C-alpha positions as CSV (number, residue, x, y, z in Angstrom):
1,M,141.4,27.7,-79.4
2,G,138.4,26.3,-77.6
3,F,137.7,24.7,-74.3
4,D,138.2,21.2,-75.7
5,D,141.7,22.1,-76.9
6,Y,143.0,22.2,-73.3
7,K,143.7,19.6,-70.7
8,V,141.6,19.9,-67.6
9,V,143.0,18.8,-64.3
10,L,140.4,17.8,-61.7
11,Y,141.2,17.1,-58.1
12,R,139.7,16.9,-54.7
13,N,139.9,19.9,-52.4
14,Q,139.8,18.6,-48.9
15,P,137.7,18.3,-46.8
16,D,134.9,19.0,-49.3
17,G,134.9,20.3,-52.8
18,W,136.5,19.8,-56.2
19,V,138.9,21.9,-58.2
20,A,138.8,21.9,-62.0
21,E,141.5,23.9,-63.7
22,I,143.2,24.5,-67.0
23,P,146.9,24.8,-66.0
24,A,147.9,26.5,-69.3
25,I,145.7,29.5,-68.6
26,P,146.5,31.6,-65.6
27,G,143.4,32.1,-63.3
28,C,141.3,29.5,-65.2
29,Y,140.0,27.3,-62.4
30,A,136.8,26.6,-60.5
31,L,136.1,25.3,-57.0
32,M,132.7,23.7,-56.5
33,S,131.1,21.1,-54.2
34,T,131.0,18.3,-56.9
35,R,133.1,17.3,-59.9
36,E,130.4,18.0,-62.3
37,E,129.7,21.5,-61.0
38,A,133.4,22.3,-61.0
39,L,133.6,21.2,-64.7
40,V,130.6,23.3,-65.7
41,E,131.9,26.3,-63.8
42,L,135.3,25.9,-65.3
43,E,133.8,26.1,-68.8
44,G,132.1,29.3,-67.9
45,I,135.3,30.8,-66.5
46,F,137.1,29.7,-69.7
47,Q,134.6,31.5,-71.8
48,L,135.0,34.7,-69.7
49,I,138.8,34.5,-70.0
50,S,138.6,33.7,-73.7
51,E,136.5,36.8,-74.2
52,E,139.0,39.0,-72.3
53,Y,141.8,37.7,-74.6
54,R,139.7,38.3,-77.6
55,D,138.9,41.9,-76.5
56,R,142.7,42.6,-76.1
57,N,143.3,41.0,-79.6
58,E,145.5,38.4,-77.9
59,C,145.6,34.6,-78.5
60,L,145.0,32.2,-75.6
61,P,148.1,30.4,-74.4
62,V,149.0,27.2,-76.1
63,D,148.4,24.1,-73.9
64,T,151.8,22.6,-73.0
65,T,150.4,20.6,-70.1
66,E,151.7,17.1,-69.8
67,I,149.9,14.5,-67.8
68,V,152.5,12.5,-66.0
69,N,150.5,10.4,-63.6
70,Q,146.8,9.5,-63.7
71,P,146.2,7.3,-60.6
72,F,142.6,8.5,-60.2
73,D,140.5,6.1,-62.3
74,Q,137.5,5.8,-60.1
75,N,135.0,6.9,-62.7
76,Q,136.0,6.5,-66.3
77,N,132.8,8.0,-67.5
78,I,133.8,11.5,-66.3
79,D,134.5,12.5,-69.9
80,I,131.0,11.4,-70.9
81,Q,129.5,13.3,-68.0
82,H,131.7,16.4,-68.8
83,E,130.5,16.4,-72.4
84,R,126.8,16.1,-71.3
85,L,127.3,18.9,-68.8
86,R,129.1,21.0,-71.3
87,R,126.3,20.7,-73.8
88,E,123.7,21.5,-71.1
89,A,125.7,24.6,-70.1
90,L,125.9,25.8,-73.7
91,A,122.2,25.2,-74.3
92,N,121.4,27.2,-71.1
93,A,123.7,30.0,-72.2
94,E,122.1,30.2,-75.6
95,R,118.6,30.2,-74.0
96,D,119.7,32.9,-71.5
97,S,121.2,35.0,-74.3
98,A,118.0,34.7,-76.4
99,M,115.9,35.8,-73.4
100,T,118.2,38.8,-72.8
101,A,117.9,39.8,-76.4
102,E,114.1,39.8,-76.1
103,W,114.3,42.5,-73.3
C-alpha cells in the first residue's frame, strides 16, 4: 500500500502549527508550521515507516479510517497543493538519492 491509499487528517495545532496524520498507522504524523509543510513531512514519515514494515516483512495496516465530519472547507484546493508538494518531495528525494549514489 502506498501513501495515496490512506486517509490523511489535517488539523490546526494551536496556537501555531499544523498536524497531518494517517490515523491507520501508529506514529505516522507530522507537526509543522504550515499545512503544506506538514503534508510533505508526513509523506516522508510514511516512507520511513513503510520501509520499517518492509524490513520486518510485515504489511502496513489497512486503512479503516472513516471521515464523519468535514467542516473545514476553507481551501478546497488542498488536494491539488498536496499532490504538487508530493511530486516535488519525490523529485527531491530522487535527486538526493542520485547525488548520494555518486559519492
